[in-house]
Residue frames as qw, qx, qy, qz and C-alpha x, y, z in Angstrom:
[[0.214, 0.861, 0.448, -0.113, 25.09, 20.75, -3.13],
 [0.476, 0.548, 0.115, 0.678, 26.20, 23.71, -5.22],
 [0.323, -0.400, -0.351, 0.783, 27.48, 26.75, -3.37],
 [0.073, 0.277, 0.007, -0.958, 25.39, 29.94, -3.39],
 [0.579, 0.489, 0.449, -0.473, 22.10, 30.66, -5.06],
 [0.641, 0.345, 0.559, 0.397, 21.49, 29.89, -8.70],
 [0.223, -0.136, 0.229, 0.938, 22.45, 32.53, -11.17],
 [0.383, 0.428, 0.189, -0.796, 19.85, 35.03, -12.46],
 [0.397, 0.266, -0.658, -0.582, 19.93, 33.31, -15.87],
 [0.187, -0.115, -0.974, 0.053, 18.73, 30.08, -14.16],
 [0.144, 0.401, 0.620, -0.659, 16.02, 31.86, -12.27],
 [0.417, 0.444, -0.176, -0.773, 14.77, 33.44, -15.56],
 [0.325, 0.157, -0.856, -0.370, 14.91, 30.07, -17.30],
 [0.038, -0.237, -0.909, 0.340, 12.82, 28.56, -14.50],
 [0.275, 0.474, 0.330, -0.769, 10.34, 31.30, -14.82],
 [0.409, 0.356, -0.469, -0.697, 9.99, 30.81, -18.51],
 [0.259, -0.001, -0.960, -0.106, 9.54, 27.08, -18.13],
 [0.069, 0.297, 0.785, -0.539, 7.03, 27.57, -15.30],
 [0.330, 0.464, 0.182, -0.802, 4.85, 30.06, -17.18],
 [0.496, 0.366, -0.515, -0.595, 4.67, 28.01, -20.37],
 [0.015, -0.111, 0.993, -0.043, 4.47, 24.54, -18.99],
 [0.551, -0.170, -0.450, -0.682, 1.24, 22.60, -19.47],
 [0.807, -0.372, -0.452, -0.071, 1.31, 20.54, -16.27],
 [0.533, -0.813, 0.214, -0.096, 2.43, 20.91, -12.65],
 [0.893, -0.208, 0.261, 0.302, 4.99, 18.17, -13.14],
 [0.640, 0.471, 0.152, 0.588, 6.70, 19.76, -16.19],
 [0.030, -0.897, -0.016, -0.441, 6.58, 23.19, -14.42],
 [0.509, -0.787, 0.252, -0.241, 7.82, 22.32, -11.01],
 [0.975, -0.042, 0.005, 0.218, 10.25, 19.51, -11.60],
 [0.608, 0.456, -0.161, 0.629, 13.04, 21.82, -12.59],
 [0.239, -0.758, 0.186, -0.577, 12.24, 24.10, -9.71],
 [0.874, -0.457, 0.122, -0.110, 12.49, 21.16, -7.23],
 [0.881, 0.226, -0.053, 0.412, 15.67, 20.05, -8.94],
 [0.252, 0.709, -0.183, 0.633, 17.15, 23.49, -8.42],
 [0.543, -0.719, 0.159, -0.403, 16.23, 23.49, -4.77],
 [0.953, -0.276, 0.102, 0.079, 17.88, 20.17, -4.05],
 [0.737, 0.422, -0.068, 0.523, 21.00, 21.13, -6.12],
 [0.214, 0.603, -0.188, 0.745, 21.59, 24.45, -4.28],
 [0.541, -0.599, 0.274, -0.523, 20.53, 23.52, -0.75],
 [0.028, -0.312, 0.924, -0.221, 21.19, 20.73, 1.68],
 [0.755, 0.064, 0.233, -0.610, 17.72, 19.35, 1.14],
 [0.292, -0.118, 0.941, 0.121, 17.59, 15.59, 0.70],
 [0.157, 0.476, 0.825, 0.261, 14.10, 15.96, -0.82],
 [0.189, 0.203, 0.040, -0.960, 11.84, 18.70, -2.05],
 [0.077, 0.425, 0.889, 0.154, 8.08, 18.27, -2.70],
 [0.246, -0.082, -0.065, -0.964, 5.11, 20.35, -3.77],
 [0.061, 0.377, 0.894, -0.234, 1.70, 19.67, -2.19],
 [0.201, -0.098, -0.218, -0.950, -1.51, 21.14, -3.55],
 [0.476, 0.121, 0.526, -0.695, -5.06, 21.29, -2.24],
 [0.241, -0.137, -0.833, -0.480, -7.59, 18.77, -3.60],
 [0.491, -0.148, 0.187, -0.838, -11.08, 19.68, -2.71],
 [0.304, 0.063, 0.936, -0.165, -13.21, 16.75, -1.42],
 [0.559, 0.208, -0.285, -0.750, -15.60, 15.54, -4.04],
 [0.853, -0.017, 0.429, -0.297, -17.70, 12.31, -4.24],
 [0.272, -0.256, 0.842, 0.390, -16.10, 9.43, -6.03],
 [0.414, 0.074, -0.613, -0.669, -17.68, 8.14, -9.25],
 [0.497, -0.264, -0.804, -0.194, -20.95, 6.51, -8.20],
 [0.259, -0.313, -0.670, 0.621, -21.21, 8.04, -4.81],
 [0.171, -0.625, -0.363, -0.669, -24.21, 10.15, -3.92],
 [0.285, -0.252, -0.591, 0.711, -23.60, 11.63, -0.39],
 [0.046, -0.877, -0.467, 0.105, -26.07, 14.10, 0.93],
 [0.348, 0.781, -0.010, 0.519, -25.01, 17.67, -0.09],
 [0.382, -0.867, 0.230, -0.222, -24.27, 18.81, 3.49],
 [0.869, -0.341, 0.281, 0.223, -21.97, 15.84, 3.97],
 [0.732, 0.410, 0.159, 0.521, -20.04, 16.59, 0.76],
 [0.122, 0.869, -0.022, 0.479, -19.73, 20.26, 1.65],
 [0.537, -0.801, 0.215, -0.152, -18.28, 19.63, 5.12],
 [0.930, -0.001, 0.051, 0.363, -15.39, 17.41, 3.97],
 [0.252, -0.852, 0.257, 0.380, -12.08, 19.11, 4.44],
 [0.672, 0.683, -0.279, -0.058, -9.79, 19.41, 1.54],
 [0.861, -0.344, 0.184, 0.325, -6.60, 17.38, 1.52],
 [0.144, 0.886, -0.403, -0.180, -3.15, 18.37, 0.37],
 [0.951, -0.007, 0.253, 0.178, -1.51, 15.41, -1.41],
 [0.354, -0.540, 0.470, 0.602, 1.91, 15.46, -2.89],
 [0.672, 0.690, 0.112, -0.245, 1.84, 16.44, -6.58],
 [0.680, 0.616, -0.313, 0.245, 5.53, 16.63, -7.61],
 [0.673, -0.695, 0.237, 0.091, 8.61, 15.57, -5.72],
 [0.507, 0.680, -0.502, 0.170, 12.39, 15.42, -6.06],
 [0.085, 0.286, -0.842, 0.449, 13.77, 12.63, -3.92],
 [0.276, -0.392, -0.874, 0.076, 11.48, 10.61, -1.48],
 [0.278, -0.654, -0.198, -0.675, 8.47, 12.60, -0.50],
 [0.054, 0.214, -0.734, 0.642, 8.65, 13.30, 3.27],
 [0.417, 0.244, 0.621, -0.616, 4.85, 13.03, 3.53],
 [0.213, 0.343, 0.820, 0.406, 2.20, 11.63, 1.19],
 [0.106, -0.777, -0.423, -0.454, -0.21, 14.34, 2.33],
 [0.069, 0.416, -0.406, 0.811, 0.18, 17.37, 4.66],
 [0.289, -0.372, -0.819, 0.329, -1.12, 16.52, 8.16],
 [0.136, -0.838, -0.464, -0.252, -4.00, 18.75, 9.41],
 [0.500, -0.738, -0.102, 0.442, -1.64, 20.46, 11.94],
 [0.448, -0.148, 0.356, 0.807, 0.75, 21.39, 9.21],
 [0.091, 0.593, 0.537, 0.593, -2.10, 22.71, 6.99],
 [0.281, -0.878, -0.388, 0.020, -3.34, 24.80, 9.87],
 [0.447, -0.655, 0.090, 0.602, -0.01, 26.38, 10.68],
 [0.396, 0.080, 0.494, 0.770, 0.74, 26.99, 7.02],
 [0.034, 0.733, 0.611, 0.297, -2.61, 28.66, 6.69],
 [0.273, -0.943, -0.184, 0.046, -1.69, 31.26, 9.16],
 [0.651, -0.400, 0.196, 0.615, 2.06, 31.49, 8.46],
 [0.306, 0.921, -0.043, -0.236, 3.20, 34.66, 6.63],
 [0.172, 0.738, -0.640, -0.129, 6.78, 33.36, 6.09],
 [0.583, 0.231, -0.778, -0.032, 8.57, 30.01, 6.07],
 [0.798, -0.460, 0.116, -0.372, 7.66, 27.37, 8.51],
 [0.299, 0.487, -0.796, 0.200, 10.52, 25.57, 10.23],
 [0.863, -0.324, -0.020, -0.387, 9.24, 22.30, 11.73],
 [0.289, -0.540, 0.772, -0.173, 11.25, 20.14, 14.11],
 [0.433, 0.076, -0.861, -0.256, 11.25, 16.35, 13.54],
 [0.682, -0.188, 0.330, -0.625, 8.43, 14.23, 14.90],
 [0.555, -0.092, 0.827, -0.021, 7.78, 10.53, 14.94],
 [0.659, 0.562, 0.482, -0.134, 5.83, 11.13, 11.76],
 [0.599, 0.765, 0.080, 0.222, 8.24, 13.13, 9.86],
 [0.658, -0.063, -0.131, 0.739, 11.81, 14.52, 9.70],
 [0.135, -0.604, -0.135, 0.774, 12.67, 18.20, 10.11],
 [0.405, 0.617, 0.582, 0.341, 10.93, 20.19, 7.50],
 [0.100, -0.362, 0.060, 0.925, 11.15, 23.68, 5.91],
 [0.278, 0.551, 0.759, 0.208, 7.95, 24.72, 4.29],
 [0.020, 0.139, -0.133, -0.981, 6.76, 27.72, 2.21],
 [0.417, 0.518, 0.638, -0.390, 3.06, 28.37, 1.98],
 [0.100, 0.109, 0.597, 0.788, 1.64, 28.79, -1.57],
 [0.226, 0.492, 0.574, -0.614, -1.51, 30.97, -1.49],
 [0.295, 0.601, 0.616, 0.416, -4.19, 31.96, -3.91],
 [0.097, 0.466, 0.076, 0.876, -5.10, 35.61, -4.54],
 [0.542, -0.657, -0.279, -0.444, -7.74, 35.39, -1.89],
 [0.199, -0.640, 0.600, -0.438, -5.10, 34.34, 0.72],
 [0.924, -0.180, 0.207, -0.266, -6.36, 30.81, 1.04],
 [0.347, -0.508, 0.764, 0.195, -3.73, 28.07, 1.13],
 [0.779, 0.443, -0.261, -0.359, -3.42, 26.53, -2.25],
 [0.935, 0.138, -0.281, 0.166, -0.33, 24.34, -1.53],
 [0.464, -0.815, 0.335, 0.093, 3.14, 24.24, 0.00],
 [0.618, 0.565, -0.516, 0.182, 6.75, 23.70, -0.91],
 [0.780, -0.585, 0.197, -0.105, 8.36, 21.33, 1.53],
 [0.488, 0.597, -0.608, 0.186, 12.02, 20.57, 2.01],
 [0.851, -0.513, 0.105, -0.033, 13.68, 17.99, 4.34],
 [0.330, 0.691, -0.611, 0.199, 17.27, 17.33, 5.31],
 [0.833, -0.151, -0.512, 0.147, 18.96, 14.48, 7.13],
 [0.623, -0.445, -0.281, 0.579, 21.01, 16.74, 9.46],
 [0.332, 0.044, 0.073, 0.940, 21.96, 20.37, 10.07],
 [0.130, 0.702, 0.448, -0.538, 20.05, 23.60, 10.05],
 [0.482, 0.704, 0.403, 0.332, 18.76, 25.70, 7.14],
 [0.414, -0.151, 0.031, 0.897, 21.06, 28.68, 6.24],
 [0.224, 0.658, 0.213, -0.687, 19.74, 32.18, 5.50],
 [0.170, 0.398, -0.585, -0.686, 20.76, 31.67, 1.85],
 [0.020, -0.163, -0.972, -0.167, 18.83, 28.45, 1.66],
 [0.103, 0.597, 0.638, -0.476, 15.77, 30.20, 3.16],
 [0.178, 0.616, -0.136, -0.755, 16.06, 33.08, 0.75],
 [0.098, 0.160, -0.826, -0.531, 16.24, 30.69, -2.16],
 [0.028, 0.380, 0.923, -0.053, 13.08, 28.98, -1.09],
 [0.138, 0.664, 0.355, -0.644, 11.30, 32.38, -0.66],
 [0.151, 0.496, -0.402, -0.755, 12.26, 33.35, -4.17],
 [0.156, 0.025, -0.894, -0.420, 11.22, 30.15, -5.83],
 [0.100, 0.458, 0.828, -0.308, 7.96, 29.96, -3.84],
 [0.262, 0.575, 0.075, -0.772, 6.95, 33.21, -5.53],
 [0.269, 0.284, -0.716, -0.578, 7.48, 31.53, -8.90],
 [0.077, -0.179, -0.981, 0.018, 5.57, 28.48, -7.74],
 [0.201, 0.485, 0.538, -0.660, 2.73, 30.70, -6.57],
 [0.383, 0.490, -0.246, -0.744, 2.27, 32.16, -10.12],
 [0.274, 0.188, -0.866, -0.374, 2.64, 28.78, -11.79],
 [0.010, -0.212, -0.948, 0.238, 0.38, 26.86, -9.43],
 [0.312, 0.486, 0.387, -0.719, -2.35, 29.40, -9.45],
 [0.418, 0.425, -0.431, -0.678, -2.39, 29.39, -13.27],
 [0.326, 0.090, -0.919, -0.204, -2.29, 25.50, -13.63],
 [0.116, 0.259, 0.858, -0.428, -4.80, 25.03, -10.85],
 [0.454, 0.446, 0.124, -0.761, -7.32, 27.22, -12.63],
 [0.478, 0.354, -0.611, -0.523, -6.72, 25.24, -15.77],
 [0.148, 0.045, -0.985, 0.082, -7.08, 22.05, -13.97],
 [0.298, 0.343, 0.618, -0.642, -10.42, 23.11, -12.45],
 [0.514, 0.451, -0.214, -0.698, -11.57, 23.94, -15.95],
 [0.403, 0.224, -0.853, -0.245, -10.52, 20.53, -17.28],
 [0.058, 0.129, 0.910, -0.391, -12.24, 18.90, -14.23],
 [0.460, 0.413, 0.344, -0.706, -15.52, 20.72, -14.98],
 [0.533, 0.422, -0.487, -0.548, -15.27, 19.71, -18.61],
 [0.225, 0.136, -0.965, -0.005, -14.68, 15.99, -17.59],
 [0.247, 0.234, 0.767, -0.543, -17.61, 16.02, -15.23],
 [0.543, 0.450, 0.035, -0.709, -19.79, 17.33, -18.02],
 [0.473, 0.357, -0.708, -0.384, -18.61, 14.69, -20.38],
 [0.058, -0.041, -0.972, 0.223, -19.23, 11.90, -17.82],
 [0.402, 0.330, 0.496, -0.695, -22.71, 13.36, -17.38],
 [0.560, 0.435, -0.323, -0.627, -23.40, 13.12, -21.06],
 [0.313, 0.216, -0.919, -0.102, -22.22, 9.53, -21.01],
 [0.111, 0.138, 0.845, -0.504, -24.45, 8.74, -18.09],
 [0.511, 0.288, 0.089, -0.805, -27.50, 10.23, -19.89],
 [0.568, 0.187, -0.693, -0.402, -27.49, 7.18, -22.19],
 [0.208, -0.031, -0.928, 0.307, -27.59, 4.91, -19.09],
 [0.336, 0.189, 0.426, -0.818, -30.68, 6.84, -17.93],
 [0.656, 0.258, -0.239, -0.668, -32.44, 5.50, -21.09],
 [0.828, 0.123, -0.531, -0.128, -31.28, 1.96, -20.77],
 [0.676, -0.615, 0.280, -0.293, -31.11, 0.49, -17.33],
 [0.981, 0.022, 0.047, 0.186, -29.10, -2.57, -18.66],
 [0.604, 0.572, -0.175, 0.527, -26.19, -0.22, -19.34],
 [0.386, -0.886, 0.087, -0.242, -25.98, 1.14, -15.81],
 [0.653, -0.625, 0.376, 0.204, -22.43, 1.43, -14.65],
 [0.828, 0.346, 0.244, 0.367, -20.98, 0.59, -18.08],
 [0.318, 0.882, -0.083, 0.336, -19.55, 4.11, -18.72],
 [0.362, -0.831, 0.391, -0.157, -17.66, 4.26, -15.55],
 [0.849, -0.270, 0.445, 0.089, -16.38, 0.72, -15.71],
 [0.809, 0.418, 0.243, 0.335, -15.25, 0.75, -19.29],
 [0.173, 0.930, -0.157, 0.284, -13.68, 4.14, -18.84],
 [0.555, -0.688, 0.465, -0.054, -11.64, 2.96, -15.83],
 [0.884, -0.044, 0.430, 0.179, -10.57, -0.24, -17.64],
 [0.645, 0.680, 0.113, 0.330, -9.48, 1.62, -20.73],
 [0.095, -0.927, 0.298, -0.206, -7.51, 4.05, -18.64],
 [0.726, -0.485, 0.486, 0.044, -5.68, 1.14, -16.92],
 [0.841, 0.258, 0.374, 0.293, -4.87, -0.50, -20.26],
 [0.369, 0.885, -0.030, 0.283, -3.68, 2.91, -21.63],
 [0.333, -0.833, 0.431, -0.101, -1.32, 3.23, -18.64],
 [0.859, -0.152, 0.471, 0.130, -0.08, -0.35, -19.21],
 [0.725, 0.485, 0.298, 0.387, 0.79, 0.68, -22.73],
 [0.482, -0.370, -0.011, 0.795, 2.58, 3.79, -21.48],
 [0.178, 0.773, 0.413, 0.446, 0.35, 6.37, -23.04],
 [0.222, 0.203, -0.218, 0.929, 1.37, 9.98, -22.17],
 [0.044, 0.372, 0.643, -0.668, -0.84, 11.87, -19.68],
 [0.360, 0.356, -0.122, -0.853, -2.47, 13.93, -22.48],
 [0.414, 0.085, -0.790, -0.444, -3.22, 10.78, -24.51],
 [0.162, -0.253, -0.909, 0.290, -4.79, 9.15, -21.43],
 [0.201, 0.400, 0.365, -0.816, -6.98, 12.16, -20.82],
 [0.413, 0.285, -0.446, -0.741, -8.13, 11.99, -24.42],
 [0.344, -0.048, -0.930, -0.120, -8.80, 8.21, -24.16],
 [0.033, -0.343, -0.786, 0.513, -10.83, 8.69, -20.99],
 [0.286, 0.386, 0.121, -0.869, -12.87, 11.60, -22.52],
 [0.457, 0.172, -0.638, -0.595, -13.61, 9.61, -25.68],
 [0.190, -0.114, -0.965, 0.143, -14.62, 6.75, -23.43],
 [0.178, 0.343, 0.567, -0.728, -17.23, 8.77, -21.70],
 [0.462, 0.505, -0.054, -0.727, -18.79, 9.71, -25.07],
 [0.152, -0.176, 0.888, 0.396, -18.14, 6.51, -27.03],
 [0.066, 0.438, 0.877, 0.189, -21.93, 5.61, -27.51],
 [0.128, 0.407, 0.298, -0.854, -23.38, 9.19, -27.22],
 [0.304, 0.109, -0.564, -0.760, -24.82, 8.77, -30.74],
 [0.187, -0.298, -0.935, -0.044, -27.23, 6.12, -29.26],
 [0.071, 0.383, 0.442, -0.808, -29.08, 8.96, -27.76],
 [0.408, 0.315, -0.267, -0.814, -30.65, 9.49, -31.26],
 [0.168, -0.027, -0.952, -0.256, -31.81, 5.88, -31.59],
 [0.622, -0.293, -0.237, -0.686, -35.50, 5.12, -31.47],
 [0.563, -0.369, 0.603, -0.428, -36.64, 2.98, -28.43],
 [0.949, 0.163, 0.132, -0.234, -37.59, 0.05, -30.64],
 [0.710, 0.519, -0.407, 0.247, -33.97, -0.30, -31.74],
 [0.031, 0.616, -0.598, 0.512, -32.31, 0.54, -28.51],
 [0.495, -0.251, 0.649, -0.520, -34.39, -1.66, -26.39],
 [0.804, 0.203, -0.418, -0.371, -34.98, -4.47, -28.87],
 [0.727, -0.478, 0.434, -0.235, -34.86, -7.67, -26.74],
 [0.894, 0.030, 0.404, 0.190, -33.26, -10.06, -29.31],
 [0.517, -0.045, 0.475, 0.711, -31.12, -10.01, -32.39],
 [0.229, 0.585, 0.002, -0.778, -31.57, -6.91, -34.57],
 [0.712, 0.562, 0.419, 0.048, -33.22, -7.16, -37.93],
 [0.613, 0.200, 0.249, 0.723, -31.04, -6.02, -40.93],
 [0.061, 0.788, 0.212, 0.574, -32.85, -2.64, -40.95],
 [0.584, -0.810, -0.056, -0.013, -32.39, -2.21, -37.23],
 [0.812, -0.246, 0.123, 0.515, -28.75, -3.18, -37.46],
 [0.446, 0.434, 0.200, 0.757, -28.05, -0.60, -40.11],
 [0.237, -0.855, -0.157, -0.433, -29.89, 2.02, -37.97],
 [0.751, -0.620, -0.008, 0.225, -27.74, 0.96, -34.95],
 [0.731, 0.080, 0.164, 0.657, -24.55, 1.40, -37.03],
 [0.200, 0.751, 0.174, 0.605, -25.54, 5.00, -37.71],
 [0.518, -0.842, -0.135, 0.061, -24.92, 5.92, -33.99],
 [0.700, -0.220, 0.077, 0.675, -21.22, 6.18, -34.64],
 [0.302, 0.380, 0.273, 0.830, -21.51, 9.00, -37.20],
 [0.298, -0.795, -0.328, -0.414, -24.26, 10.68, -35.19],
 [0.693, -0.652, -0.150, 0.269, -22.25, 10.48, -32.03],
 [0.595, -0.030, 0.139, 0.791, -19.25, 12.02, -33.80],
 [0.044, 0.638, 0.301, 0.707, -21.44, 14.91, -35.12],
 [0.486, -0.826, -0.240, -0.157, -22.63, 15.59, -31.55],
 [0.726, -0.472, -0.033, 0.498, -19.24, 15.34, -30.01],
 [0.498, 0.251, 0.202, 0.805, -17.76, 17.76, -32.56],
 [0.153, -0.839, -0.282, -0.440, -19.97, 20.46, -31.08],
 [0.624, -0.757, 0.019, 0.190, -17.71, 20.44, -28.04],
 [0.481, 0.819, -0.255, 0.182, -14.63, 22.53, -29.20],
 [0.245, -0.743, 0.593, -0.191, -12.43, 21.57, -26.29],
 [0.946, -0.053, 0.318, -0.030, -12.46, 17.78, -27.18],
 [0.161, -0.603, 0.650, 0.434, -9.07, 16.71, -28.47],
 [0.613, 0.371, -0.510, -0.477, -8.94, 14.84, -31.80],
 [0.218, 0.204, -0.950, 0.087, -7.88, 11.63, -30.08],
 [0.361, 0.184, 0.670, -0.622, -11.18, 11.69, -28.03],
 [0.642, 0.434, -0.051, -0.630, -13.07, 12.01, -31.27],
 [0.383, 0.384, -0.814, -0.206, -11.12, 8.99, -32.63],
 [0.146, 0.016, 0.928, -0.342, -12.52, 6.77, -29.87],
 [0.542, 0.407, 0.448, -0.583, -16.08, 7.68, -30.78],
 [0.561, 0.576, -0.293, -0.517, -15.48, 7.35, -34.53],
 [0.571, 0.429, -0.685, -0.140, -13.53, 4.08, -34.65],
 [0.409, -0.344, 0.739, -0.410, -14.30, 1.96, -31.55],
 [0.840, 0.187, 0.413, -0.297, -16.35, -0.46, -33.75],
 [0.541, 0.647, -0.514, -0.155, -13.52, -0.88, -36.33],
 [0.965, -0.190, 0.175, 0.043, -11.74, -4.28, -36.36],
 [0.419, -0.595, 0.557, 0.400, -8.07, -5.10, -36.69],
 [0.513, 0.090, 0.770, 0.369, -8.86, -7.13, -39.85],
 [0.075, 0.094, -0.363, -0.924, -10.84, -4.37, -41.55],
 [0.211, -0.387, -0.825, -0.352, -14.28, -5.95, -41.19],
 [0.121, -0.506, -0.577, 0.629, -15.61, -3.38, -38.73],
 [0.139, 0.738, 0.467, 0.467, -17.59, -0.22, -39.22],
 [0.580, 0.692, 0.316, -0.292, -18.29, 2.46, -40.29],
 [0.256, 0.824, -0.385, -0.327, -15.12, 2.99, -42.39],
 [0.980, 0.182, -0.044, 0.065, -13.64, -0.56, -42.58],
 [0.098, 0.836, -0.512, 0.170, -10.28, 0.59, -41.29],
 [0.967, -0.126, -0.197, 0.101, -7.70, -2.09, -40.35],
 [0.759, 0.026, -0.259, 0.597, -4.50, -2.45, -38.31],
 [0.401, -0.380, -0.242, 0.798, -2.74, 0.68, -37.26],
 [0.010, -0.346, -0.356, -0.868, -4.86, 2.81, -39.49],
 [0.513, -0.671, -0.508, -0.167, -7.22, 2.48, -36.58],
 [0.028, -0.744, 0.365, -0.559, -6.17, 5.19, -34.00],
 [0.383, 0.142, -0.819, 0.402, -4.60, 3.59, -30.93],
 [0.294, -0.065, 0.513, -0.804, -7.14, 5.05, -28.40],
 [0.767, 0.106, -0.111, -0.623, -9.98, 3.46, -30.37],
 [0.674, 0.185, -0.715, -0.018, -8.11, 0.05, -30.56],
 [0.103, 0.125, -0.765, 0.624, -7.64, 0.19, -26.74],
 [0.464, 0.015, 0.345, -0.816, -11.20, 1.08, -26.12],
 [0.729, 0.121, -0.444, -0.507, -12.74, -1.53, -28.46],
 [0.530, 0.047, -0.827, 0.179, -11.18, -4.47, -26.50],
 [0.001, 0.012, 0.657, -0.754, -12.25, -2.95, -23.17],
 [0.530, 0.077, -0.020, -0.844, -15.77, -2.23, -24.47],
 [0.700, 0.074, -0.649, -0.290, -16.30, -5.80, -25.68],
 [0.390, 0.025, -0.829, 0.399, -14.98, -7.25, -22.45],
 [0.187, 0.066, 0.511, -0.836, -17.29, -5.15, -20.28],
 [0.641, 0.077, -0.225, -0.730, -20.33, -5.90, -22.53],
 [0.649, 0.038, -0.756, -0.080, -19.65, -9.66, -22.18],
 [0.313, -0.053, -0.758, 0.570, -19.32, -9.50, -18.41],
 [0.264, 0.092, 0.345, -0.896, -22.59, -7.60, -18.06],
 [0.351, 0.393, 0.844, -0.099, -26.12, -9.00, -18.19],
 [0.239, 0.127, -0.324, -0.906, -28.27, -8.01, -21.17],
 [0.718, 0.160, 0.218, -0.641, -31.83, -8.77, -22.11],
 [0.836, 0.390, -0.295, -0.248, -30.62, -11.27, -24.67],
 [0.735, 0.249, -0.563, 0.283, -27.84, -12.90, -22.63],
 [0.697, -0.694, -0.116, 0.137, -26.55, -13.53, -18.99],
 [0.044, -0.902, 0.428, 0.033, -23.30, -12.03, -17.89],
 [0.863, 0.279, -0.379, 0.182, -20.24, -14.02, -18.84],
 [0.741, -0.580, -0.036, 0.336, -17.52, -14.75, -16.30],
 [0.000, 0.909, -0.311, -0.277, -14.47, -12.55, -16.53],
 [0.489, -0.360, 0.740, 0.290, -12.35, -15.51, -17.52],
 [0.578, 0.430, 0.680, 0.136, -14.67, -16.44, -20.35],
 [0.256, 0.948, 0.132, -0.136, -14.85, -12.87, -21.58],
 [0.208, -0.793, 0.480, 0.313, -11.13, -12.50, -21.56],
 [0.560, -0.040, 0.778, 0.280, -10.71, -15.77, -23.46],
 [0.497, 0.723, 0.478, 0.050, -13.12, -14.42, -26.11],
 [0.084, 0.966, -0.144, -0.198, -11.08, -11.27, -26.42],
 [0.385, -0.544, 0.685, 0.292, -7.80, -13.28, -26.66],
 [0.623, 0.243, 0.717, 0.196, -9.30, -15.46, -29.34],
 [0.373, 0.892, 0.254, 0.003, -10.04, -12.17, -31.33],
 [0.338, -0.748, 0.320, 0.473, -6.38, -11.14, -31.14],
 [0.281, -0.252, 0.683, 0.625, -5.18, -10.30, -34.64],
 [0.090, 0.439, 0.785, 0.428, -8.66, -10.38, -36.16],
 [0.177, -0.847, -0.468, -0.180, -10.97, -8.27, -34.09],
 [0.414, -0.905, 0.020, 0.100, -8.46, -6.72, -31.80],
 [0.299, 0.786, -0.482, 0.247, -4.88, -5.29, -31.80],
 [0.849, -0.078, -0.470, 0.231, -2.61, -8.08, -30.34],
 [0.332, 0.253, -0.451, 0.789, -0.64, -5.56, -28.26],
 [0.427, -0.378, 0.104, -0.815, -3.83, -4.19, -26.80],
 [0.880, -0.195, -0.372, -0.223, -4.98, -7.78, -25.97],
 [0.709, 0.080, -0.511, 0.479, -1.72, -8.36, -24.27],
 [0.030, 0.291, -0.358, 0.887, -1.98, -5.20, -22.21],
 [0.647, -0.351, -0.044, -0.676, -5.66, -5.99, -21.20],
 [0.873, -0.124, -0.467, 0.061, -4.60, -9.50, -20.09],
 [0.492, 0.101, -0.517, 0.694, -1.93, -8.02, -17.95],
 [0.249, -0.336, 0.188, -0.889, -4.23, -5.38, -16.47],
 [0.791, -0.294, -0.226, -0.487, -6.90, -7.99, -15.71],
 [0.795, -0.017, -0.543, 0.270, -4.38, -10.36, -14.19],
 [0.253, 0.169, -0.474, 0.826, -3.07, -7.65, -11.86],
 [0.438, -0.337, 0.009, -0.834, -6.58, -6.46, -11.10],
 [0.842, -0.229, -0.413, -0.261, -7.68, -9.97, -10.14],
 [0.624, 0.091, -0.550, 0.548, -4.60, -10.32, -7.93]]
């Protein structure tokens, strides 16, 4: 470890990074690196409260949902995280601790030094946690943790508020996507399934977190334009007539017009809505784009959408097996679908099946 506390210039730099960062990871990673560099800590981690909410598809009674205690999972770490989540006893002690909490080793964890991170109301928002293999924490190490915990309090409070706003926006987008399923019972579950699959494929293709968010948000709204379709088109039991097919294709532009009324939607989410019916060879609609002229989020979603549609029962067909559906997508590689997307989808489905 380096001797002495970090210079004031470094503290200022950390403050500037923390106050301008767009995510907890980018804000707190340099803080945790500074802690491990200037102390004897073998690992440093930040834990933040996650309020209990029902998972997608769960419908618990409101009292049950309200009585669930929040958890404090690790959000950012430097070195091996000493705990995946804060034990209830540690949460309780931190909630009432005005200063640092020095915890002796237990069978569940090594010796810890923890700084509570609080909201303005005084409620526990999170905790900075340090661990070391041997020795005791010096006064200079404790003072450094106190100093940096003040910075983390400012950063975490700001980013937590932004995360809550994004969560509220995402819940609203999912609700809009589910509104279509309320009109068409055959589509039940499609929104969540295809969104989850597209996210997994995006992760396999190493999309950045912001791009994954946009892909997921676009997936929720991909068919929102179908809300404008008349029932005789939306619920037609067999192949569409040419007139019906043309009316069906209009749902893309109508969905795009609806989604543009949401000013917080990133352009990449709009790309999913606008281009998920385009084809790699240029024979799709509505613009006839081809190859990489089709935005990547739309290319990812297109393959996932077709796979889920094939594996789901419809009035005009039974559900295909996952193997048959994947084979169909693979046969469309280079014509209907981006070959790299097909490769990633095959990888994801193989791992998922395992």
